[in-house]
C-alpha positions as a LaTeX table, in Angstrom:
\begin{tabular}{lrrr}
\hline
Residue & $x$ (\AA) & $y$ (\AA) & $z$ (\AA) \\
\hline
Met1 & $-6.17$ & $-14.60$ & $-22.94$ \\
Thr2 & $-6.87$ & $-15.78$ & $-19.38$ \\
Arg3 & $-10.34$ & $-14.94$ & $-18.07$ \\
Leu4 & $-9.93$ & $-12.91$ & $-14.88$ \\
Ile5 & $-12.09$ & $-11.97$ & $-11.93$ \\
Phe6 & $-10.55$ & $-9.58$ & $-9.39$ \\
Ile7 & $-11.96$ & $-9.58$ & $-5.85$ \\
Gly8 & $-11.38$ & $-6.72$ & $-3.43$ \\
Val9 & $-12.37$ & $-3.25$ & $-2.29$ \\
Asp10 & $-14.05$ & $-0.63$ & $-4.42$ \\
Arg11 & $-11.48$ & 0.77 & $-6.86$ \\
Lys12 & $-12.60$ & 4.30 & $-5.96$ \\
Ala13 & $-12.20$ & 3.75 & $-2.22$ \\
Lys14 & $-9.40$ & 5.13 & $-0.08$ \\
Gly15 & $-6.16$ & 3.22 & 0.43 \\
Gly16 & $-3.40$ & 1.28 & $-1.27$ \\
Ile17 & $-5.41$ & $-1.80$ & $-2.34$ \\
Ala18 & $-7.94$ & 0.45 & $-4.06$ \\
Ser19 & $-5.11$ & 2.21 & $-5.90$ \\
Val20 & $-3.74$ & $-1.11$ & $-7.11$ \\
Leu21 & $-7.13$ & $-2.33$ & $-8.30$ \\
Asp22 & $-7.78$ & 1.00 & $-10.00$ \\
Ala23 & $-4.58$ & 0.49 & $-11.99$ \\
Tyr24 & $-5.54$ & $-3.12$ & $-12.74$ \\
Glu25 & $-8.80$ & $-1.92$ & $-14.27$ \\
Thr26 & $-6.78$ & $-0.09$ & $-16.93$ \\
Met27 & $-4.31$ & $-2.96$ & $-17.31$ \\
Phe28 & $-7.03$ & $-5.63$ & $-17.67$ \\
Pro29 & $-10.03$ & $-3.89$ & $-19.29$ \\
Asn30 & $-11.83$ & $-7.19$ & $-20.00$ \\
Ala31 & $-11.63$ & $-8.47$ & $-16.42$ \\
Lys32 & $-14.57$ & $-8.50$ & $-14.02$ \\
Phe33 & $-14.25$ & $-6.79$ & $-10.61$ \\
Val34 & $-16.22$ & $-7.91$ & $-7.55$ \\
Val35 & $-16.46$ & $-5.34$ & $-4.74$ \\
Thr36 & $-16.62$ & $-7.13$ & $-1.40$ \\
Thr37 & $-17.15$ & $-4.43$ & 1.19 \\
Asn38 & $-18.67$ & $-1.02$ & 1.83 \\
Thr39 & $-17.18$ & 1.70 & 4.03 \\
Lys40 & $-20.43$ & 3.59 & 4.68 \\
Gly41 & $-21.72$ & 1.76 & 7.75 \\
Lys42 & $-22.06$ & $-1.71$ & 9.26 \\
Leu43 & $-25.40$ & $-2.51$ & 7.63 \\
Leu44 & $-24.16$ & $-1.61$ & 4.15 \\
Lys45 & $-20.94$ & $-3.53$ & 4.80 \\
Leu46 & $-22.96$ & $-6.63$ & 5.74 \\
Phe47 & $-25.14$ & $-6.23$ & 2.65 \\
Ala48 & $-22.04$ & $-5.91$ & 0.42 \\
Phe49 & $-20.57$ & $-9.07$ & 1.97 \\
Val50 & $-23.74$ & $-11.11$ & 1.43 \\
Lys51 & $-24.19$ & $-9.78$ & $-2.09$ \\
Ser52 & $-20.60$ & $-10.55$ & $-3.10$ \\
Thr53 & $-20.83$ & $-14.02$ & $-1.51$ \\
Val54 & $-23.86$ & $-14.91$ & $-3.64$ \\
Leu55 & $-22.34$ & $-13.32$ & $-6.73$ \\
Leu56 & $-19.07$ & $-15.23$ & $-6.35$ \\
Phe57 & $-20.97$ & $-18.52$ & $-5.96$ \\
Phe58 & $-22.60$ & $-18.07$ & $-9.36$ \\
Leu59 & $-19.46$ & $-16.65$ & $-10.97$ \\
Ala60 & $-17.47$ & $-19.68$ & $-9.85$ \\
Leu61 & $-20.27$ & $-22.03$ & $-10.93$ \\
Phe62 & $-20.43$ & $-20.66$ & $-14.48$ \\
Asn63 & $-16.76$ & $-19.57$ & $-14.91$ \\
Arg64 & $-14.75$ & $-22.61$ & $-13.94$ \\
Asn65 & $-12.00$ & $-21.85$ & $-16.46$ \\
Thr66 & $-11.30$ & $-18.50$ & $-14.83$ \\
Val67 & $-8.58$ & $-17.22$ & $-12.50$ \\
Phe68 & $-10.01$ & $-15.58$ & $-9.38$ \\
His69 & $-7.47$ & $-13.04$ & $-8.09$ \\
Ile70 & $-8.31$ & $-12.19$ & $-4.47$ \\
His71 & $-6.82$ & $-9.02$ & $-2.96$ \\
Gly72 & $-6.79$ & $-9.06$ & 0.83 \\
Ala73 & $-4.96$ & $-7.99$ & 3.95 \\
Ser74 & $-5.33$ & $-8.85$ & 7.64 \\
Tyr75 & $-8.01$ & $-9.15$ & 10.32 \\
Asn76 & $-11.59$ & $-8.74$ & 8.98 \\
Ser77 & $-10.33$ & $-8.41$ & 5.43 \\
Phe78 & $-8.78$ & $-11.88$ & 5.63 \\
Lys79 & $-11.84$ & $-13.39$ & 7.28 \\
Arg80 & $-14.06$ & $-12.19$ & 4.43 \\
Lys81 & $-11.62$ & $-13.40$ & 1.80 \\
Tyr82 & $-11.40$ & $-16.83$ & 3.43 \\
Val83 & $-15.18$ & $-17.26$ & 3.01 \\
Phe84 & $-14.89$ & $-16.24$ & $-0.64$ \\
Tyr85 & $-12.02$ & $-18.66$ & $-1.20$ \\
Arg86 & $-13.99$ & $-21.58$ & 0.26 \\
Ile87 & $-16.92$ & $-20.81$ & $-2.04$ \\
Ile88 & $-14.72$ & $-20.52$ & $-5.14$ \\
Asn89 & $-12.83$ & $-23.69$ & $-4.22$ \\
Ile90 & $-16.07$ & $-25.73$ & $-4.29$ \\
Phe91 & $-15.88$ & $-25.46$ & $-8.08$ \\
Lys92 & $-12.10$ & $-26.07$ & $-8.27$ \\
Cys93 & $-11.38$ & $-22.72$ & $-9.89$ \\
Lys94 & $-7.86$ & $-21.30$ & $-9.95$ \\
Val95 & $-7.19$ & $-18.81$ & $-7.14$ \\
Val96 & $-4.46$ & $-16.23$ & $-6.56$ \\
Phe97 & $-4.34$ & $-14.68$ & $-3.08$ \\
His98 & $-2.63$ & $-11.29$ & $-3.12$ \\
Val99 & $-1.50$ & $-10.18$ & 0.35 \\
His100 & $-1.45$ & $-6.41$ & 0.93 \\
Gly101 & $-0.86$ & $-4.41$ & 4.09 \\
Gly102 & 1.99 & $-4.42$ & 6.53 \\
Glu103 & 0.56 & $-6.24$ & 9.55 \\
Phe104 & $-0.05$ & $-9.78$ & 8.28 \\
His105 & 2.71 & $-11.14$ & 10.54 \\
Leu106 & 1.15 & $-9.50$ & 13.59 \\
Phe107 & $-2.28$ & $-10.76$ & 12.52 \\
Tyr108 & $-1.00$ & $-14.33$ & 12.19 \\
Glu109 & 1.03 & $-14.29$ & 15.41 \\
Gly110 & $-1.91$ & $-12.93$ & 17.42 \\
Ala111 & $-4.55$ & $-15.22$ & 15.92 \\
Asp112 & $-6.32$ & $-17.87$ & 18.02 \\
Pro113 & $-5.73$ & $-21.54$ & 17.02 \\
Gly114 & $-8.87$ & $-21.75$ & 14.88 \\
Leu115 & $-8.06$ & $-18.61$ & 12.93 \\
Lys116 & $-4.43$ & $-19.69$ & 12.53 \\
Gln117 & $-5.67$ & $-22.91$ & 11.02 \\
Arg118 & $-7.80$ & $-21.00$ & 8.49 \\
Ile119 & $-4.89$ & $-18.73$ & 7.61 \\
Thr120 & $-2.62$ & $-21.71$ & 7.07 \\
His121 & $-5.27$ & $-23.53$ & 5.04 \\
Leu122 & $-5.76$ & $-20.64$ & 2.65 \\
Ile123 & $-2.05$ & $-19.84$ & 2.20 \\
Asn124 & $-1.17$ & $-23.50$ & 1.59 \\
Ser125 & $-4.15$ & $-24.29$ & $-0.64$ \\
Val126 & $-4.47$ & $-21.48$ & $-3.18$ \\
Asp127 & $-2.72$ & $-21.90$ & $-6.52$ \\
Cys128 & $-0.47$ & $-18.90$ & $-5.93$ \\
Val129 & 0.26 & $-16.50$ & $-3.09$ \\
Val130 & 1.41 & $-13.05$ & $-4.18$ \\
Cys131 & 3.38 & $-10.87$ & $-1.76$ \\
Leu132 & 5.08 & $-7.51$ & $-2.16$ \\
Ser133 & 8.74 & $-7.90$ & $-1.21$ \\
Glu134 & 11.60 & $-10.25$ & $-0.37$ \\
Gln135 & 11.00 & $-9.77$ & 3.35 \\
Trp136 & 7.36 & $-10.83$ & 2.98 \\
Lys137 & 8.38 & $-13.78$ & 0.81 \\
His138 & 10.68 & $-14.95$ & 3.59 \\
Phe139 & 7.82 & $-14.67$ & 6.10 \\
Phe140 & 5.51 & $-16.86$ & 4.01 \\
Glu141 & 8.25 & $-19.39$ & 3.23 \\
Thr142 & 9.14 & $-19.65$ & 6.92 \\
Asn143 & 5.62 & $-20.01$ & 8.30 \\
Phe144 & 3.72 & $-21.79$ & 5.52 \\
Gln145 & 4.09 & $-24.17$ & 2.61 \\
Pro146 & 2.43 & $-22.39$ & $-0.33$ \\
Lys147 & 2.11 & $-24.23$ & $-3.64$ \\
Arg148 & 3.54 & $-21.20$ & $-5.40$ \\
Leu149 & 4.85 & $-17.93$ & $-4.00$ \\
Glu150 & 5.57 & $-14.89$ & $-6.14$ \\
Ile151 & 6.68 & $-11.32$ & $-5.52$ \\
Val152 & 4.62 & $-8.92$ & $-7.63$ \\
Lys153 & 5.45 & $-5.25$ & $-7.23$ \\
Asn154 & 2.77 & $-2.79$ & $-6.25$ \\
Val155 & 1.79 & $-0.96$ & $-9.40$ \\
Val156 & 2.16 & 2.79 & $-9.74$ \\
Lys157 & 1.11 & 4.90 & $-12.69$ \\
Met158 & 3.63 & 7.19 & $-14.32$ \\
Ser159 & 2.19 & 10.68 & $-14.10$ \\
Glu160 & 2.33 & 13.15 & $-16.95$ \\
Phe161 & 1.83 & 16.04 & $-14.53$ \\
Arg162 & 5.28 & 17.36 & $-13.68$ \\
Gln163 & 6.57 & 20.76 & $-12.76$ \\
Thr164 & 9.42 & 22.14 & $-10.68$ \\
Ile165 & 8.52 & 24.61 & $-7.98$ \\
Glu166 & 11.14 & 26.38 & $-5.90$ \\
Asn167 & 9.68 & 26.77 & $-2.41$ \\
Ser168 & 10.94 & 29.51 & $-0.13$ \\
Lys169 & 11.22 & 26.90 & 2.63 \\
Val170 & 11.46 & 23.12 & 2.59 \\
Ser171 & 8.06 & 21.50 & 2.22 \\
Phe172 & 7.55 & 17.95 & 3.55 \\
Leu173 & 4.65 & 15.78 & 2.41 \\
Phe174 & 2.90 & 12.95 & 4.29 \\
Leu175 & 0.25 & 10.86 & 2.53 \\
Gly176 & $-1.42$ & 8.04 & 4.40 \\
Phe177 & $-3.89$ & 6.84 & 6.99 \\
Leu178 & $-3.92$ & 9.01 & 10.10 \\
Ser179 & $-2.97$ & 6.35 & 12.62 \\
Glu180 & $-0.22$ & 5.16 & 14.93 \\
Gly181 & 0.86 & 2.54 & 12.39 \\
Lys182 & 1.67 & 5.12 & 9.72 \\
Gly183 & 3.73 & 7.17 & 12.18 \\
Ile184 & 1.77 & 10.41 & 11.87 \\
Trp185 & 1.83 & 11.11 & 15.61 \\
Ile186 & 5.60 & 10.77 & 15.93 \\
Leu187 & 5.90 & 12.94 & 12.83 \\
Leu188 & 3.98 & 15.70 & 14.60 \\
Glu189 & 6.35 & 15.31 & 17.57 \\
Ala190 & 9.28 & 15.76 & 15.19 \\
Val191 & 7.67 & 18.91 & 13.82 \\
Arg192 & 7.36 & 20.27 & 17.37 \\
Glu193 & 11.05 & 19.56 & 18.01 \\
Leu194 & 12.15 & 21.26 & 14.81 \\
Val195 & 9.99 & 24.29 & 15.54 \\
Ala196 & 11.61 & 24.53 & 18.97 \\
Gln197 & 14.99 & 24.49 & 17.23 \\
Gly198 & 13.94 & 27.50 & 15.15 \\
Lys199 & 13.75 & 25.71 & 11.81 \\
Ser200 & 11.68 & 27.15 & 8.96 \\
Phe201 & 9.71 & 24.53 & 6.99 \\
Glu202 & 6.24 & 23.22 & 6.18 \\
Leu203 & 4.54 & 19.84 & 6.58 \\
Val204 & 1.64 & 19.10 & 4.22 \\
Ile205 & $-0.59$ & 16.19 & 5.30 \\
Gly206 & $-3.00$ & 14.29 & 3.10 \\
Gly207 & $-5.04$ & 11.39 & 4.42 \\
Asn208 & $-8.05$ & 10.19 & 6.38 \\
Gly209 & $-8.49$ & 8.46 & 9.72 \\
Asp210 & $-8.30$ & 10.00 & 13.18 \\
Glu211 & $-8.70$ & 13.60 & 12.06 \\
Glu212 & $-9.83$ & 14.70 & 15.51 \\
Arg213 & $-6.62$ & 13.54 & 17.16 \\
Leu214 & $-4.58$ & 15.11 & 14.37 \\
Lys215 & $-6.16$ & 18.51 & 14.88 \\
Gln216 & $-5.91$ & 18.18 & 18.65 \\
Leu217 & $-2.19$ & 17.40 & 18.57 \\
Ile218 & $-1.48$ & 20.21 & 16.12 \\
Asn219 & $-3.19$ & 22.59 & 18.54 \\
Thr220 & $-1.56$ & 21.09 & 21.66 \\
Phe221 & 1.92 & 21.23 & 20.09 \\
Gln222 & 1.24 & 24.80 & 18.86 \\
Ile223 & 2.43 & 24.00 & 15.34 \\
Glu224 & $-0.56$ & 25.37 & 13.42 \\
Asn225 & 1.68 & 27.68 & 11.38 \\
Phe226 & 3.84 & 24.78 & 10.22 \\
Val227 & 1.26 & 22.11 & 9.32 \\
Asp228 & $-1.25$ & 22.20 & 6.47 \\
Tyr229 & $-3.84$ & 19.41 & 6.60 \\
Lys230 & $-5.51$ & 18.86 & 3.23 \\
Gly231 & $-7.81$ & 15.95 & 4.09 \\
Trp232 & $-8.09$ & 12.97 & 1.73 \\
Ile233 & $-6.59$ & 13.85 & $-1.65$ \\
Val234 & $-6.69$ & 11.99 & $-4.95$ \\
Gly235 & $-6.08$ & 12.46 & $-8.65$ \\
Lys236 & $-4.73$ & 15.76 & $-9.91$ \\
Gln237 & $-4.66$ & 17.29 & $-6.42$ \\
Lys238 & $-2.34$ & 14.52 & $-5.24$ \\
Glu239 & $-0.15$ & 14.92 & $-8.32$ \\
Lys240 & 0.14 & 18.65 & $-7.74$ \\
Leu241 & 1.21 & 18.10 & $-4.14$ \\
Leu242 & 3.75 & 15.46 & $-5.12$ \\
Ser243 & 5.11 & 17.83 & $-7.72$ \\
Ser244 & 5.19 & 20.96 & $-5.56$ \\
Thr245 & 6.60 & 19.61 & $-2.27$ \\
Asp246 & 10.28 & 18.86 & $-1.66$ \\
Val247 & 10.55 & 15.73 & 0.51 \\
Phe248 & 8.19 & 12.83 & 1.13 \\
Val249 & 8.12 & 11.47 & 4.68 \\
Leu250 & 6.45 & 8.28 & 5.97 \\
Pro251 & 7.67 & 7.05 & 9.41 \\
Ser252 & 5.54 & 3.87 & 9.48 \\
Tyr253 & 5.82 & 1.07 & 12.04 \\
Asn254 & 4.64 & $-1.68$ & 9.65 \\
Glu255 & 4.34 & $-1.73$ & 5.87 \\
Gly256 & 4.02 & $-3.82$ & 2.76 \\
Val257 & 5.34 & $-1.62$ & $-0.04$ \\
Pro258 & 3.56 & 1.74 & 0.29 \\
Ile259 & 2.00 & 3.09 & $-2.89$ \\
Ser260 & 2.66 & 6.59 & $-1.56$ \\
Ile261 & 6.44 & 6.06 & $-1.53$ \\
Leu262 & 6.35 & 4.67 & $-5.07$ \\
Glu263 & 4.31 & 7.67 & $-6.17$ \\
Ala264 & 6.80 & 10.06 & $-4.56$ \\
Met265 & 9.70 & 8.30 & $-6.28$ \\
Ser266 & 7.86 & 8.47 & $-9.60$ \\
Phe267 & 8.08 & 12.25 & $-9.14$ \\
Asp268 & 11.83 & 12.00 & $-8.39$ \\
Lys269 & 11.31 & 13.08 & $-4.80$ \\
Pro270 & 13.70 & 12.18 & $-1.97$ \\
Val271 & 12.05 & 10.10 & 0.75 \\
Ile272 & 12.44 & 9.82 & 4.51 \\
Ala273 & 10.97 & 6.51 & 5.65 \\
Thr274 & 11.42 & 3.64 & 8.06 \\
Asn275 & 13.32 & 0.40 & 7.57 \\
Val276 & 10.23 & $-1.85$ & 7.68 \\
Gly277 & 8.39 & $-4.26$ & 5.39 \\
Gly278 & 9.24 & $-3.91$ & 1.74 \\
Ile279 & 10.42 & $-0.29$ & 1.98 \\
Pro280 & 14.17 & $-1.20$ & 1.90 \\
Asp281 & 13.51 & $-3.13$ & $-1.33$ \\
Val282 & 12.71 & 0.12 & $-3.13$ \\
Leu283 & 14.36 & 2.83 & $-1.05$ \\
Thr284 & 18.13 & 3.04 & $-0.52$ \\
Ser285 & 20.58 & 5.67 & 0.68 \\
Glu286 & 20.75 & 6.80 & $-2.96$ \\
Asp287 & 17.09 & 7.85 & $-2.89$ \\
Gly288 & 16.55 & 9.19 & 0.62 \\
Ile289 & 17.02 & 8.43 & 4.29 \\
Leu290 & 15.99 & 5.24 & 6.10 \\
Ile291 & 15.48 & 5.29 & 9.86 \\
Glu292 & 14.24 & 2.81 & 12.44 \\
Pro293 & 10.53 & 2.97 & 13.36 \\
Gly294 & 9.70 & 4.88 & 16.52 \\
Asp295 & 13.08 & 6.66 & 16.65 \\
Leu296 & 12.11 & 10.28 & 17.22 \\
Asn297 & 15.68 & 11.57 & 17.31 \\
Ala298 & 16.50 & 9.90 & 14.00 \\
Leu299 & 13.37 & 11.36 & 12.40 \\
Val300 & 14.18 & 14.85 & 13.69 \\
Asn301 & 17.78 & 14.55 & 12.46 \\
Ala302 & 16.68 & 13.36 & 9.02 \\
Met303 & 14.19 & 16.18 & 8.61 \\
Arg304 & 16.72 & 18.74 & 9.89 \\
Phe305 & 19.25 & 17.45 & 7.36 \\
Ala306 & 16.67 & 17.90 & 4.62 \\
Ile307 & 16.00 & 21.47 & 5.75 \\
Asp308 & 19.70 & 22.38 & 5.95 \\
Asn309 & 20.83 & 20.54 & 2.81 \\
Arg310 & 18.27 & 21.19 & 0.10 \\
Ile311 & 20.63 & 20.66 & $-2.83$ \\
Gln312 & 21.85 & 17.31 & $-1.47$ \\
Met313 & 18.30 & 16.14 & $-0.86$ \\
Arg314 & 17.27 & 17.14 & $-4.36$ \\
Ala315 & 20.18 & 15.11 & $-5.71$ \\
Leu316 & 19.02 & 12.08 & $-3.69$ \\
Gly317 & 15.64 & 12.15 & $-5.37$ \\
Ala318 & 16.92 & 12.77 & $-8.88$ \\
Gly319 & 16.33 & 9.74 & $-11.06$ \\
Ser320 & 14.20 & 7.85 & $-8.54$ \\
Ser321 & 11.52 & 7.36 & $-11.18$ \\
Gln322 & 13.94 & 5.24 & $-13.22$ \\
Lys323 & 14.58 & 2.96 & $-10.24$ \\
Ile324 & 10.98 & 1.80 & $-9.91$ \\
Thr325 & 10.33 & 0.70 & $-13.49$ \\
Ala326 & 9.43 & $-2.76$ & $-12.13$ \\
His327 & 6.37 & $-1.09$ & $-10.57$ \\
Tyr328 & 5.04 & 0.42 & $-13.79$ \\
Pro329 & 1.87 & $-1.10$ & $-15.28$ \\
Glu330 & 3.32 & $-2.87$ & $-18.33$ \\
Thr331 & 5.96 & $-4.69$ & $-16.25$ \\
Val332 & 3.46 & $-5.79$ & $-13.61$ \\
Lys333 & 0.92 & $-6.84$ & $-16.24$ \\
His334 & 3.48 & $-9.02$ & $-18.03$ \\
Gln335 & 4.41 & $-10.78$ & $-14.79$ \\
Leu336 & 0.79 & $-11.38$ & $-13.78$ \\
Leu337 & $-0.12$ & $-12.80$ & $-17.19$ \\
Gln338 & 2.79 & $-15.20$ & $-16.89$ \\
Ile339 & 1.60 & $-16.35$ & $-13.45$ \\
Tyr340 & $-1.98$ & $-16.83$ & $-14.65$ \\
Ser341 & $-0.81$ & $-18.81$ & $-17.67$ \\
Glu342 & 1.45 & $-21.10$ & $-15.65$ \\
Ile343 & $-1.09$ & $-21.97$ & $-12.96$ \\
Glu344 & $-3.62$ & $-22.77$ & $-15.67$ \\
Lys345 & $-1.09$ & $-25.07$ & $-17.38$ \\
Asn346 & $-0.54$ & $-26.91$ & $-14.11$ \\
Glu347 & $-4.17$ & $-28.02$ & $-14.22$ \\
Ser348 & $-3.63$ & $-29.91$ & $-17.47$ \\
Arg349 & $-0.53$ & $-31.76$ & $-16.26$ \\
\hline
\end{tabular}
């Protein structure tokens, strides 16, 4: 079997990349994982970067017949991963660069000439670029000339925790980073509009980020009785929320393929989300409601429809778990092993 070294964030950290790597740990129990950053302060982050740089030098030196699978995103994440790639490339090891996040196009378009050159160099030089959807594949094909470009679905675990709870009022669930990009602020505006219309419902929020602004807006909009902020949630608590709420909502402005939407669909939940990134690749009108990003009226209308048409919404979500089988661990593992095997074979040709 191919020897593997995965490079990325701590598998127990917060966010989508960490969730993917956590799943990979189960899928590839013999692989080595190199943690490249630390979220507990600038000094610790610098120490983690230096430590991982030295570690990767020696790993590449003594593991030349190994595939290094780098998981990265945009901005500082890419800059760190570029340094790691240059170190690994000294020893001519095989490298897969796995692009996560939904803002890589904005990152590339806004980069200065020197950074653009580094982005282009990495994308065109690694043995394989992995992206998350057809839309992202088109972006990389249009702007770069990668040696190999593959779509690998974000992996989501199939939960054994399932129960049906009949809520007295429709319960919406948002899971994600508390930021403009994830659409949490426009979601709170939609809640205010629906409250003004006299609708009875609940919005449950799980996530981290700008908690201060979240609490301030909830107070300013006077929607305290309609919003329940849980903080960052993981594991069984997340599964219970996914099981007990009625509709998942994520009005993002940019996305790759959100793990949170896949998790909601694995629980057969209907989804209200935006037509961005790889979301349309997994979510159709058969599974929920797609709206344009930033369209407050469309978001309000979609949520009002969910409140007024509970049976129809439940029917939309029914069977969603069967539509994302390509995201389950065994399918993703099989595809990755095939990629690793083929790029290794190319070396001997």
